[in-house]
Legacy VTK file of the C-alpha trace (Angstrom):
# vtk DataFile Version 3.0
C-alpha trace
ASCII
DATASET POLYDATA
POINTS 631 float
81.635 -69.904 -119.825
78.087 -71.031 -118.932
75.636 -68.796 -116.912
74.446 -70.022 -113.519
70.919 -71.332 -113.379
68.559 -68.916 -111.534
66.353 -70.333 -108.882
62.644 -69.448 -109.462
61.190 -67.073 -106.823
57.702 -68.461 -106.279
56.921 -65.933 -103.560
57.582 -63.032 -105.901
55.442 -64.511 -108.653
52.640 -65.071 -106.198
52.776 -61.422 -105.053
52.685 -60.260 -108.709
49.646 -62.391 -109.504
47.853 -61.264 -106.364
48.524 -57.608 -107.281
47.155 -58.056 -110.747
44.078 -59.870 -109.462
43.415 -57.104 -106.937
43.879 -54.396 -109.566
41.579 -56.218 -111.965
38.982 -56.685 -109.261
39.151 -53.037 -108.330
38.815 -52.078 -111.995
35.814 -54.373 -112.460
34.153 -53.104 -109.305
34.817 -49.511 -110.356
33.319 -50.068 -113.802
30.328 -51.812 -112.296
29.925 -48.887 -109.922
30.082 -46.393 -112.789
27.535 -48.447 -114.725
25.239 -48.647 -111.725
25.623 -44.918 -111.126
24.858 -44.201 -114.776
21.842 -46.467 -114.694
20.672 -44.742 -111.531
21.159 -41.347 -113.129
19.203 -42.323 -116.258
16.510 -44.438 -114.623
15.932 -42.446 -111.446
17.236 -38.909 -111.632
16.328 -38.334 -115.328
13.361 -40.671 -115.359
10.777 -38.014 -116.252
12.877 -36.512 -119.021
13.573 -39.812 -120.802
10.093 -41.164 -120.242
8.734 -37.993 -121.881
11.033 -38.435 -124.871
9.960 -42.041 -125.193
6.344 -41.120 -124.851
6.692 -38.413 -127.507
8.068 -40.953 -129.927
5.098 -43.178 -129.236
2.294 -40.703 -128.485
1.422 -37.744 -130.702
-1.140 -34.995 -130.309
-3.141 -34.470 -133.494
-5.362 -31.405 -133.951
-8.996 -31.861 -134.927
-10.128 -28.816 -136.939
-13.571 -27.509 -135.984
-16.525 -27.569 -138.356
-16.979 -24.117 -139.821
-20.237 -22.315 -139.108
-22.894 -22.195 -141.810
-24.257 -19.059 -143.465
-27.935 -18.627 -144.370
-29.994 -15.926 -146.021
-32.824 -14.304 -144.028
-35.250 -17.059 -145.107
-33.036 -19.967 -144.061
-31.616 -20.749 -147.505
-28.037 -22.044 -147.199
-25.534 -19.800 -148.955
-22.336 -21.299 -147.472
-22.043 -24.851 -146.148
-19.447 -27.593 -145.740
-19.226 -30.734 -147.830
-17.030 -33.814 -147.462
-13.985 -34.059 -149.651
-10.896 -36.285 -149.862
-7.482 -34.682 -150.053
-3.945 -36.021 -150.273
-1.730 -34.912 -147.372
1.979 -35.370 -146.818
4.077 -35.082 -143.632
7.607 -34.155 -144.621
9.260 -35.459 -141.416
7.849 -38.931 -142.059
8.489 -39.081 -145.786
12.296 -39.323 -145.854
13.288 -38.107 -149.309
10.036 -36.168 -149.766
10.935 -34.867 -153.218
11.289 -38.442 -154.459
7.937 -39.238 -152.869
6.412 -36.351 -154.842
7.787 -37.892 -158.012
6.087 -41.171 -157.117
2.776 -39.374 -156.514
2.958 -37.692 -159.919
3.780 -41.051 -161.517
1.041 -42.991 -159.730
-1.686 -40.429 -160.386
-0.440 -39.598 -163.911
-0.215 -35.867 -163.209
1.607 -33.126 -165.101
4.988 -31.495 -164.352
3.050 -28.321 -163.521
1.245 -30.222 -160.757
4.610 -31.385 -159.438
5.780 -27.757 -159.205
2.633 -26.796 -157.293
3.082 -29.716 -154.872
6.653 -28.727 -154.102
5.657 -25.093 -153.608
3.029 -26.142 -151.081
5.475 -28.368 -149.243
8.000 -25.534 -148.951
5.519 -23.061 -147.499
5.850 -22.194 -143.834
4.243 -24.779 -141.547
4.577 -26.415 -138.163
6.705 -29.562 -137.558
4.951 -32.884 -138.161
1.906 -31.074 -139.559
0.424 -32.780 -142.642
0.316 -30.510 -145.676
-2.543 -30.960 -148.165
-1.089 -31.063 -151.649
-4.005 -32.315 -153.755
-7.718 -31.741 -153.223
-10.951 -33.269 -154.488
-9.544 -36.758 -155.052
-11.570 -39.077 -157.258
-12.341 -42.676 -156.321
-9.815 -43.880 -158.884
-7.089 -41.672 -157.422
-7.855 -42.891 -153.915
-7.586 -46.499 -155.126
-4.233 -45.852 -156.797
-2.835 -44.288 -153.629
-4.015 -47.274 -151.581
-2.358 -49.793 -153.921
0.942 -47.890 -153.872
0.905 -46.959 -150.180
4.146 -48.893 -149.503
5.931 -46.504 -151.890
4.507 -43.401 -150.266
5.753 -43.007 -146.681
4.186 -40.051 -144.872
1.411 -39.768 -147.450
-2.228 -40.361 -146.572
-5.713 -39.752 -147.899
-7.627 -37.519 -145.507
-11.383 -36.994 -145.402
-12.303 -33.432 -144.450
-15.032 -30.834 -144.820
-14.415 -28.026 -147.292
-16.398 -24.852 -147.906
-19.064 -24.917 -150.576
-21.237 -22.125 -151.954
-24.415 -23.691 -153.347
-25.695 -20.350 -154.687
-22.570 -19.841 -156.773
-22.039 -16.272 -157.977
-25.197 -14.832 -156.369
-23.492 -13.852 -153.095
-19.833 -13.798 -154.141
-19.388 -10.097 -153.319
-21.270 -10.141 -150.018
-20.536 -13.546 -148.453
-17.068 -13.621 -150.004
-15.020 -16.801 -150.191
-12.413 -18.909 -148.406
-8.962 -19.798 -149.639
-5.733 -21.482 -148.586
-3.811 -19.889 -145.713
-0.741 -18.165 -147.138
2.605 -17.568 -145.437
1.767 -14.022 -144.393
-1.463 -15.142 -142.735
0.283 -18.083 -141.109
2.605 -15.717 -139.224
-0.273 -13.709 -137.773
-2.660 -16.563 -136.914
-2.751 -18.307 -133.551
-0.768 -21.539 -134.155
-2.919 -23.443 -131.670
-6.343 -22.275 -132.836
-5.535 -22.916 -136.501
-3.765 -26.264 -136.081
-5.109 -28.569 -138.773
-6.959 -25.720 -140.537
-5.807 -24.971 -144.068
-8.408 -22.445 -145.316
-9.406 -19.038 -144.026
-11.949 -16.392 -144.985
-10.487 -14.047 -147.586
-13.270 -11.580 -148.380
-16.770 -10.545 -147.366
-18.637 -12.062 -144.440
-16.241 -15.021 -144.472
-13.382 -12.715 -143.526
-15.130 -10.201 -141.280
-16.649 -12.914 -139.076
-13.702 -15.323 -139.338
-13.270 -15.732 -135.534
-16.965 -16.559 -135.068
-17.203 -18.882 -138.070
-13.960 -20.743 -137.357
-14.788 -22.279 -133.949
-12.317 -23.869 -131.503
-9.852 -26.605 -132.396
-9.996 -30.015 -130.690
-7.253 -32.633 -130.345
-6.602 -36.327 -129.826
-3.628 -38.185 -128.382
-2.740 -41.181 -130.553
-0.221 -44.002 -130.235
1.913 -44.567 -133.309
4.491 -47.099 -134.430
8.000 -46.328 -135.667
6.649 -45.459 -139.129
4.142 -43.003 -137.739
1.058 -45.136 -138.380
-1.681 -44.624 -135.804
-2.254 -47.697 -133.636
-4.915 -46.414 -131.264
-6.487 -43.252 -129.843
-5.581 -42.625 -126.210
-7.557 -39.428 -125.524
-9.874 -37.175 -127.518
-11.157 -33.638 -126.921
-13.927 -32.673 -129.320
-13.659 -29.385 -131.247
-16.298 -26.682 -130.878
-18.028 -25.870 -134.153
-18.127 -22.323 -135.491
-21.174 -20.122 -135.056
-23.888 -20.040 -137.711
-24.695 -16.693 -139.288
-28.057 -15.611 -140.678
-27.727 -12.799 -143.206
-30.215 -10.033 -143.816
-29.934 -10.743 -147.553
-32.925 -12.214 -149.365
-32.078 -14.570 -152.218
-35.291 -13.809 -154.125
-34.652 -10.074 -153.966
-31.026 -10.724 -154.907
-32.121 -12.618 -158.007
-34.643 -9.903 -158.862
-31.937 -7.231 -158.641
-29.626 -9.252 -160.866
-32.411 -9.741 -163.393
-33.199 -6.012 -163.311
-29.589 -5.166 -164.218
-30.008 -7.388 -167.236
-26.373 -8.401 -167.583
-25.088 -4.804 -167.566
-22.090 -3.774 -165.496
-23.253 -2.131 -162.340
-24.287 -2.330 -158.710
-27.525 -2.591 -156.745
-27.893 -2.309 -152.988
-31.189 -2.421 -151.078
-31.538 -1.492 -147.385
-34.196 -1.602 -144.724
-33.982 1.999 -143.441
-35.556 1.107 -140.092
-32.855 -1.434 -139.159
-29.924 -0.929 -141.537
-30.251 -4.511 -142.783
-28.906 -5.033 -146.306
-31.660 -6.805 -148.243
-29.762 -7.208 -151.508
-26.208 -6.515 -152.663
-25.376 -7.076 -156.312
-22.167 -6.288 -158.161
-22.130 -7.369 -161.783
-20.412 -9.164 -163.330
-19.734 -11.645 -160.576
-17.741 -14.888 -160.234
-17.996 -18.379 -158.736
-16.421 -18.310 -155.244
-16.066 -22.113 -155.229
-13.052 -21.714 -157.532
-10.998 -20.249 -154.683
-11.729 -22.694 -151.853
-9.128 -25.360 -152.595
-6.890 -23.213 -154.766
-7.693 -21.613 -158.099
-5.544 -22.386 -161.133
-3.249 -19.714 -162.532
-5.173 -19.699 -165.798
-8.587 -19.288 -164.187
-7.352 -16.552 -161.870
-5.663 -14.673 -164.694
-8.908 -14.704 -166.678
-10.798 -13.174 -163.733
-8.060 -10.695 -162.824
-7.404 -9.463 -166.362
-11.024 -9.298 -167.532
-11.957 -5.827 -168.738
-15.295 -6.182 -166.912
-13.524 -6.720 -163.545
-15.712 -9.452 -162.039
-13.561 -9.550 -158.874
-14.198 -5.855 -158.188
-16.929 -5.181 -155.626
-18.662 -2.155 -157.119
-21.056 -1.767 -154.169
-18.288 -1.286 -151.611
-15.231 -0.216 -153.590
-16.640 1.463 -156.677
-16.019 5.211 -156.394
-18.242 7.422 -158.543
-19.270 11.081 -158.513
-22.768 10.870 -156.981
-24.204 13.380 -159.440
-27.691 14.650 -158.705
-28.436 11.807 -156.282
-26.770 13.964 -153.621
-29.151 16.905 -154.156
-31.690 15.837 -151.451
-28.884 15.917 -148.862
-27.706 19.312 -150.160
-31.292 20.544 -149.894
-31.437 19.451 -146.244
-28.179 21.326 -145.618
-29.612 24.476 -147.185
-32.873 24.332 -145.241
-31.275 23.529 -141.890
-28.574 26.178 -142.202
-31.199 28.792 -143.053
-29.708 29.952 -146.354
-32.936 28.976 -148.182
-36.523 28.092 -147.384
-38.878 25.807 -149.238
-40.377 28.835 -150.977
-37.062 30.473 -151.961
-37.039 30.879 -155.747
-34.089 31.095 -158.121
-34.347 32.143 -161.753
-32.855 29.614 -164.161
-31.997 30.844 -167.665
-30.191 27.569 -168.362
-26.967 28.442 -166.585
-25.483 30.014 -163.444
-22.771 32.618 -163.098
-20.818 33.651 -160.052
-20.720 37.389 -159.365
-17.935 39.075 -161.352
-17.163 35.864 -163.299
-17.893 35.209 -166.984
-17.825 31.415 -166.739
-21.251 29.813 -167.181
-22.135 26.722 -165.165
-24.688 24.956 -167.332
-27.967 23.404 -166.295
-28.660 20.027 -167.924
-31.734 21.701 -169.449
-30.031 24.299 -171.654
-33.273 26.266 -172.161
-33.753 26.724 -168.416
-36.737 26.129 -166.144
-37.535 29.719 -165.246
-38.249 30.463 -161.595
-37.837 27.330 -159.461
-38.387 26.696 -155.776
-37.025 23.777 -153.737
-39.807 21.360 -154.691
-39.430 22.082 -158.388
-35.640 22.077 -158.182
-35.636 18.522 -156.827
-38.361 17.366 -159.230
-36.586 18.814 -162.256
-33.077 18.145 -160.889
-32.364 21.781 -161.625
-28.611 22.356 -161.560
-28.872 26.160 -161.464
-30.814 26.088 -158.196
-28.235 23.826 -156.560
-25.305 25.855 -157.916
-26.814 28.840 -156.151
-27.548 26.839 -152.985
-23.987 25.464 -152.827
-22.603 28.999 -153.273
-24.751 30.262 -150.398
-23.685 27.371 -148.161
-19.975 27.627 -148.882
-17.538 24.720 -148.906
-17.137 24.514 -145.130
-20.819 24.071 -144.304
-21.433 21.911 -147.347
-18.587 19.545 -146.433
-19.725 19.354 -142.802
-23.324 18.506 -143.706
-22.313 15.883 -146.254
-20.141 14.286 -143.574
-23.258 13.915 -141.412
-24.825 11.936 -144.267
-21.853 9.560 -144.398
-20.191 10.921 -147.533
-16.417 10.541 -147.322
-16.392 7.867 -144.613
-17.134 4.198 -144.089
-20.770 3.685 -143.147
-21.128 -0.087 -142.800
-20.997 -2.201 -139.675
-19.511 -5.463 -140.993
-18.044 -4.821 -144.462
-14.294 -4.339 -144.026
-13.724 -3.927 -147.793
-15.726 -0.709 -147.955
-13.954 2.344 -149.333
-14.460 5.617 -147.431
-14.929 7.594 -150.639
-14.065 11.290 -150.656
-15.800 14.420 -149.412
-13.402 17.262 -150.279
-12.863 20.269 -148.067
-10.723 23.344 -147.960
-8.204 21.559 -145.693
-8.197 18.424 -147.892
-7.269 20.359 -151.023
-4.560 22.316 -149.239
-3.038 19.088 -147.885
-3.288 16.998 -151.068
-3.084 19.524 -153.913
-1.285 22.386 -152.161
-3.820 24.787 -153.616
-6.467 27.114 -152.298
-10.145 26.276 -152.669
-11.946 28.049 -155.529
-15.599 29.168 -155.443
-16.404 27.318 -158.667
-15.403 24.041 -157.054
-18.072 24.553 -154.413
-20.701 25.000 -157.127
-20.039 21.713 -158.867
-19.984 19.893 -155.532
-23.579 21.090 -155.116
-24.605 18.869 -158.043
-22.438 15.917 -156.998
-19.553 16.457 -159.410
-15.943 17.553 -158.972
-13.725 15.895 -156.397
-16.576 14.204 -154.526
-16.610 10.400 -154.781
-18.931 7.908 -153.138
-19.875 4.253 -153.271
-23.361 2.931 -154.089
-23.614 1.812 -150.455
-22.906 5.338 -149.185
-25.548 6.763 -151.522
-28.024 4.189 -150.228
-27.229 5.183 -146.632
-27.555 8.916 -147.382
-30.952 8.201 -148.946
-31.930 6.024 -145.971
-31.237 8.997 -143.689
-33.689 11.116 -145.686
-36.243 8.288 -145.542
-35.608 7.747 -141.833
-35.652 11.466 -140.956
-32.048 11.542 -139.830
-31.948 8.381 -137.716
-28.678 6.503 -138.287
-28.708 2.719 -138.683
-25.421 1.438 -140.045
-25.868 -0.957 -142.996
-24.992 -4.527 -142.033
-25.095 -7.927 -143.713
-25.386 -10.160 -140.632
-28.890 -10.339 -139.216
-27.836 -12.640 -136.363
-24.651 -14.421 -135.298
-25.621 -17.584 -133.421
-28.958 -15.959 -132.643
-27.508 -12.624 -131.460
-27.859 -9.390 -133.401
-24.642 -7.520 -134.245
-23.946 -4.474 -132.076
-22.757 -1.092 -133.298
-19.870 -0.211 -130.984
-19.374 3.207 -132.609
-22.837 4.507 -133.536
-23.118 7.580 -135.735
-25.000 10.532 -134.271
-28.476 11.103 -135.695
-29.012 14.190 -137.850
-31.180 16.518 -135.786
-32.662 19.451 -137.718
-33.845 22.718 -136.254
-37.110 22.181 -138.104
-37.954 18.446 -138.462
-40.530 19.261 -141.145
-37.627 19.879 -143.535
-37.397 16.107 -143.968
-40.988 16.038 -145.229
-40.316 18.912 -147.662
-37.400 17.099 -149.267
-39.333 13.817 -149.221
-42.132 15.477 -151.183
-39.721 16.848 -153.751
-38.323 13.345 -154.280
-41.873 12.032 -154.714
-42.383 14.643 -157.408
-39.407 13.181 -159.277
-41.418 9.960 -159.681
-45.037 11.118 -159.649
-44.955 14.829 -160.604
-46.201 15.952 -164.006
-42.696 17.160 -164.919
-40.767 14.625 -162.835
-37.551 13.431 -164.473
-38.325 9.754 -163.712
-42.111 9.791 -164.049
-42.077 6.928 -166.564
-40.515 4.580 -164.005
-43.499 5.047 -161.651
-46.255 4.271 -164.159
-48.596 1.647 -162.692
-47.027 1.777 -159.242
-49.317 0.757 -156.374
-47.282 2.731 -153.889
-45.615 6.121 -153.751
-41.922 6.287 -154.552
-39.464 8.990 -153.533
-36.434 9.018 -155.787
-33.604 10.985 -157.337
-31.675 10.362 -160.521
-28.043 11.144 -161.160
-25.379 11.082 -163.844
-21.692 10.611 -163.118
-19.312 11.876 -165.766
-16.539 9.519 -166.831
-14.740 12.044 -169.050
-14.925 15.816 -168.838
-16.711 17.933 -171.470
-15.326 21.264 -172.574
-17.111 24.501 -171.730
-19.934 25.140 -174.207
-19.961 21.625 -175.683
-22.939 19.252 -175.503
-22.667 15.592 -174.607
-22.832 13.506 -177.809
-22.931 9.777 -177.128
-22.038 8.944 -180.719
-18.643 10.597 -180.247
-17.833 8.862 -176.981
-16.564 5.302 -176.567
-19.005 3.020 -174.753
-16.809 2.720 -171.671
-16.308 6.497 -171.552
-20.024 7.280 -171.439
-21.627 8.627 -168.294
-22.632 6.316 -165.456
-26.341 6.183 -164.629
-27.376 6.423 -160.968
-30.673 6.398 -159.122
-31.638 6.299 -155.457
-35.092 5.959 -153.957
-37.252 4.629 -151.144
-40.806 3.341 -150.870
-43.526 3.603 -149.756
-42.689 7.282 -149.488
-44.735 7.916 -146.320
-43.702 4.673 -144.584
-40.325 3.645 -146.051
-39.669 -0.109 -146.044
-36.901 -0.305 -148.616
-34.154 1.981 -149.914
-32.528 1.143 -153.248
-29.369 2.543 -154.803
-28.467 1.628 -158.380
-25.422 2.398 -160.498
-25.217 1.240 -164.126
-21.756 1.736 -165.587
-21.882 3.772 -168.798
-25.687 3.642 -168.661
-25.850 7.407 -169.417
-29.378 8.078 -168.129
-30.228 7.804 -164.439
-33.933 8.330 -165.107
-34.133 6.168 -168.212
-31.790 3.294 -167.282
-31.228 3.161 -163.508
-34.738 4.207 -162.353
-36.481 1.175 -163.937
-34.007 -1.076 -162.094
-34.964 0.582 -158.806
-38.658 0.105 -159.604
-38.219 -3.603 -160.353
-36.344 -4.178 -157.093
-39.009 -2.331 -155.113
-41.785 -4.325 -156.786
-40.008 -7.570 -155.917
-39.941 -6.563 -152.243
-43.278 -4.779 -151.792
-45.634 -6.801 -154.011
-46.996 -10.294 -153.372
-47.023 -13.205 -155.816
-50.207 -11.877 -157.422
-48.616 -8.515 -158.085
-50.566 -6.703 -155.394
-49.146 -4.499 -152.698
-48.574 -6.490 -149.520
-51.082 -5.581 -146.819
-48.435 -4.461 -144.321
-47.112 -1.936 -146.843
-50.459 -0.618 -148.105
-50.362 3.134 -148.594
-52.539 4.067 -151.594
-51.944 7.299 -153.479
-54.475 9.797 -152.217
-56.768 11.665 -154.569
-55.633 14.923 -152.964
-51.959 14.222 -153.723
-52.761 13.206 -157.299
-54.753 16.382 -157.868
-51.989 18.532 -156.426
-49.391 17.004 -158.758
-51.477 17.562 -161.845
LINES 1 632
631 0 1 2 3 4 5 6 7 8 9 10 11 12 13 14 15 16 17 18 19 20 21 22 23 24 25 26 27 28 29 30 31 32 33 34 35 36 37 38 39 40 41 42 43 44 45 46 47 48 49 50 51 52 53 54 55 56 57 58 59 60 61 62 63 64 65 66 67 68 69 70 71 72 73 74 75 76 77 78 79 80 81 82 83 84 85 86 87 88 89 90 91 92 93 94 95 96 97 98 99 100 101 102 103 104 105 106 107 108 109 110 111 112 113 114 115 116 117 118 119 120 121 122 123 124 125 126 127 128 129 130 131 132 133 134 135 136 137 138 139 140 141 142 143 144 145 146 147 148 149 150 151 152 153 154 155 156 157 158 159 160 161 162 163 164 165 166 167 168 169 170 171 172 173 174 175 176 177 178 179 180 181 182 183 184 185 186 187 188 189 190 191 192 193 194 195 196 197 198 199 200 201 202 203 204 205 206 207 208 209 210 211 212 213 214 215 216 217 218 219 220 221 222 223 224 225 226 227 228 229 230 231 232 233 234 235 236 237 238 239 240 241 242 243 244 245 246 247 248 249 250 251 252 253 254 255 256 257 258 259 260 261 262 263 264 265 266 267 268 269 270 271 272 273 274 275 276 277 278 279 280 281 282 283 284 285 286 287 288 289 290 291 292 293 294 295 296 297 298 299 300 301 302 303 304 305 306 307 308 309 310 311 312 313 314 315 316 317 318 319 320 321 322 323 324 325 326 327 328 329 330 331 332 333 334 335 336 337 338 339 340 341 342 343 344 345 346 347 348 349 350 351 352 353 354 355 356 357 358 359 360 361 362 363 364 365 366 367 368 369 370 371 372 373 374 375 376 377 378 379 380 381 382 383 384 385 386 387 388 389 390 391 392 393 394 395 396 397 398 399 400 401 402 403 404 405 406 407 408 409 410 411 412 413 414 415 416 417 418 419 420 421 422 423 424 425 426 427 428 429 430 431 432 433 434 435 436 437 438 439 440 441 442 443 444 445 446 447 448 449 450 451 452 453 454 455 456 457 458 459 460 461 462 463 464 465 466 467 468 469 470 471 472 473 474 475 476 477 478 479 480 481 482 483 484 485 486 487 488 489 490 491 492 493 494 495 496 497 498 499 500 501 502 503 504 505 506 507 508 509 510 511 512 513 514 515 516 517 518 519 520 521 522 523 524 525 526 527 528 529 530 531 532 533 534 535 536 537 538 539 540 541 542 543 544 545 546 547 548 549 550 551 552 553 554 555 556 557 558 559 560 561 562 563 564 565 566 567 568 569 570 571 572 573 574 575 576 577 578 579 580 581 582 583 584 585 586 587 588 589 590 591 592 593 594 595 596 597 598 599 600 601 602 603 604 605 606 607 608 609 610 611 612 613 614 615 616 617 618 619 620 621 622 623 624 625 626 627 628 629 630
């Protein structure tokens, strides 16, 4: 049976179409509204945020490292300057697969696998985002050309022209000026990230480190527009950096060279001071090294050779070398005895060649085994009589002796701008109890009186102690910087001057030291022959290995590096001191025979003119009266 034919309902279809059209229109309008709202939110409400992001992708701030300050000697000779150099830098964020880029660099420049390892190590070191990392220094013209030809293969890599530190005097000032080196990870954490943006080297030792803030300067910056690959299109804004301050040292290169020549290639140290100002005129530690090796990174092989050398060229003997001062400390001990009242200049002690404590059998030997008979203070200093100073130390006692030596700077840092200086050691009753858990013994006081035992000092400290005798107790801390940008360094913690109850005691000790050089029986008389000025000096010997009781020192039975160190301190002219010199010759054995001639040569270099005559401003001829008295 067939179905009836339905009649089409046009009105219903029309309502359905109209509903769909309305729904679609509403949907379209809603979507348009959402789009407009989103556009409004992005373009109006978040305008500043997105414009900043866009600007950051287009505009970058690049640091401009400041030019490091120069360093000169007292005569204007450049000892540390900056020279142009080309380095290869790489920005990891712009290099994509940066390890592959390193492979390309090694291939293009025909470098070794060891170089590749060094490059990767430098790239992995801590750094700031988008900061270029120098991976290769001192590029040659050929290397620069190869990089330019292969630039399309090296994204994020560029050749950068920069100034690097250079030391034109080489090893002459390595231990005083110091050197610069690459900033390591530990230093990076402590440095101001803004101030050191774009800076890759920092002062490591010496003046370079102590005056790092002054030498470094202030960083500048420039805003640059870059394309999507990071290439600079134009500079939008530039703020110039402020260069570091120049430093003029008190060191004199001619005196420095004279001191080095006087050492004659032997291991040792020489330091010369101006006692009136504390200025260091010469500072020599031999052997030395070339500081230029460290500026852009020293090779493992070269560093190992310096580090492992038996002669220790990296060791600053002037500031860190600790030696028993030996008899060079006797003038200071004499001042202690006079000022404390335990002796006078005329007090005499009988010397049979040894000294014995009451109720003790042990004999403390004088260097002159036959003895000098009755000796007073003047003779004791001239002859370096150990027996006299054993007796003086016993009368003083350890407490007074330690206190007086502290006034002379023994056992503490004395310099103003040498952070590497060791404080040395001036033992005391409390020190031994704290470190050795033992009581102090009387015999230990005796050997301190001749500069042996626990006492240790640096050549700089001995120079300062001698300067105090020359300067009659007035303290001027030794310093290397004469001026920093025209201003003299200030001592924020000055040492108190040594004020004696009787100021003439300085003159008495001064005369005894003159007798060492000019007296008929002076231990260093030979070193003063032909001198046009009076010298006050004192020799010393520092034992390297102990000698048993009753034995004599026999150099033939002792290895060269176990032989005694030779020391000598002195100042001149004796009645108007202009220079103080302290010398230590490792394993030199004789202070009078080996170290004293070095002191004399350094003094001649400073006090005499080119014709070998005493400079007019230092003229102080030896009087006939003094000569007659000595003979």
